[in-house]
C-alpha positions in Angstrom: 154.7 78.9 155.3 156.0 75.3 156.8 154.1 72.1 157.0 154.3 69.9 159.7 157.3 70.4 161.5 160.3 72.8 161.2 161.6 72.6 157.9 160.5 73.9 154.8 158.0 72.9 152.1 159.7 69.9 149.8 158.7 71.7 146.6 157.4 74.6 145.6 153.3 73.7 144.9 151.4 73.6 148.1 153.4 76.5 149.8 152.8 78.8 146.4 149.3 76.8 146.5 148.0 77.8 149.6 148.9 81.5 150.0 148.8 81.7 146.2 144.5 80.5 147.2 144.6 82.8 150.4 146.2 85.8 148.2 143.9 85.4 146.1 140.5 85.0 148.2 141.0 88.5 149.4 141.8 89.9 146.2 138.0 89.0 145.7 136.7 89.5 148.6 138.1 93.0 148.6 136.8 93.0 144.6 133.6 91.7 145.8 132.9 94.7 149.2 134.4 97.7 146.8 132.4 96.7 143.6 129.7 94.4 144.0 126.1 95.8 143.2 127.6 97.6 140.2 129.6 93.4 138.8 125.9 92.1 139.3 124.0 94.7 137.4 126.3 94.1 134.5 126.0 90.9 135.4 122.6 91.0 135.1 122.3 93.1 132.2 124.7 91.2 129.8 122.0 87.8 130.7 119.7 90.8 129.6 121.6 91.1 126.2 122.2 87.8 125.8 118.1 86.7 125.9 117.2 89.3 123.1 119.8 88.4 120.9 118.9 84.4 121.1 115.0 85.5 120.6 115.8 87.5 117.6 117.9 85.4 116.7 115.3 82.8 116.6 112.3 84.8 115.1 114.5 85.3 112.2 114.6 82.7 109.6 117.5 81.3 108.6 121.1 83.4 107.4 120.4 82.5 103.4 116.6 82.2 101.9 116.3 78.5 100.6 115.8 78.1 96.9 111.8 77.7 97.7 112.5 81.4 99.0 114.3 82.6 95.8 111.5 81.2 93.6 108.9 82.6 94.9 110.2 85.8 96.4 110.4 87.8 92.2 106.2 86.8 92.0 105.9 89.0 95.0 107.3 91.7 94.4 105.5 91.1 90.2 102.4 91.5 92.1 103.0 93.4 94.9 104.1 96.1 91.4 100.8 94.8 89.5 99.2 96.1 92.7 100.6 99.1 92.8 100.1 100.4 89.6 96.4 99.5 90.6 96.4 102.0 92.3 97.9 104.7 91.2 95.5 104.2 87.9 92.8 104.7 90.1 93.8 107.6 92.2 94.3 108.9 88.9 90.9 108.4 87.6 89.9 110.0 90.2 92.1 113.0 90.5 91.2 112.8 86.4 87.3 113.2 87.7 88.0 116.0 90.0 89.3 118.2 87.5 86.6 117.5 85.3 83.9 118.1 87.3 86.4 121.1 88.7 86.3 122.9 85.0 82.8 122.6 84.6 82.8 124.8 87.6 85.0 127.2 86.0 83.0 127.8 82.3 79.8 127.7 84.7 80.9 130.3 86.9 82.1 132.5 83.8 79.2 131.8 81.8 76.7 134.1 85.3 79.9 136.3 84.3 79.0 137.2 81.2 75.6 136.9 81.1 75.9 139.7 84.1 78.3 141.6 82.4 75.8 141.7 79.0 73.0 141.6 81.1 74.7 144.8 83.0 75.8 146.0 79.2 71.9 146.2 77.7 70.9 147.4 81.0 73.3 151.2 80.4 72.4 150.9 76.9 68.5 151.2 77.6 70.2 154.3 79.9 69.7 152.1 82.9 71.9 152.2 86.0 74.4 149.6 85.6 74.6 149.7 89.3 71.3 148.9 90.2 70.6 146.1 87.9 73.7 144.1 89.4 72.5 144.7 92.8 69.0 143.8 91.9 70.5 140.9 89.8 72.8 139.7 93.1 69.5 140.3 96.0 67.5 137.4 93.6 70.1 135.3 93.1 70.2 135.6 97.3 66.8 135.5 97.6 67.1 132.6 95.0 69.6 130.7 97.5 67.7 131.2 101.3 64.4 130.8 100.2 64.4 129.1 104.0 65.2 132.5 106.0 61.9 134.4 106.5 62.0 138.3 107.4 61.5 138.4 111.1 59.0 141.4 111.7 59.2 143.7 115.0 57.4 143.9 117.4 55.2 147.3 118.3 57.8 149.0 120.4 56.8 151.6 123.0 58.8 155.0 122.5 61.4 155.8 124.2 60.3 159.2 124.7 57.1 160.2 126.1 55.0 162.6 124.1 54.4 165.4 126.5 
């Protein structure tokens, strides 16, 4: 690698610089021809990651809370706890009311059962059938519950066989 004339180069700089540049260009060219799409894809992914991180850092408040935030935060926490306690108290009151309604309903059912047993016992003492009396009581309860149901009358049908 000689410059202008036939003699060797005066210093190692220009001869190695040009040869090194050609070697670098050859290396970069072969690298890009072999892995160009991969390098481009990696560059796009890195760019998108940098954008996402910069947005999240911009949206996030400063690293350390200021004095106003430190004073205000306990108040917010206290308000949240008070609201939570009030909500729990309301829910507990509703639950207690539901439990009372359920207990009252159970008492009524037990009272009804007790009355039926007393009626059965009295009918047995009088010598009547207690099962029949029980069925009558159940039918009365059902008829009282379903008063809107009207029994349908059957239309007169012809007999399947003739009389002759």
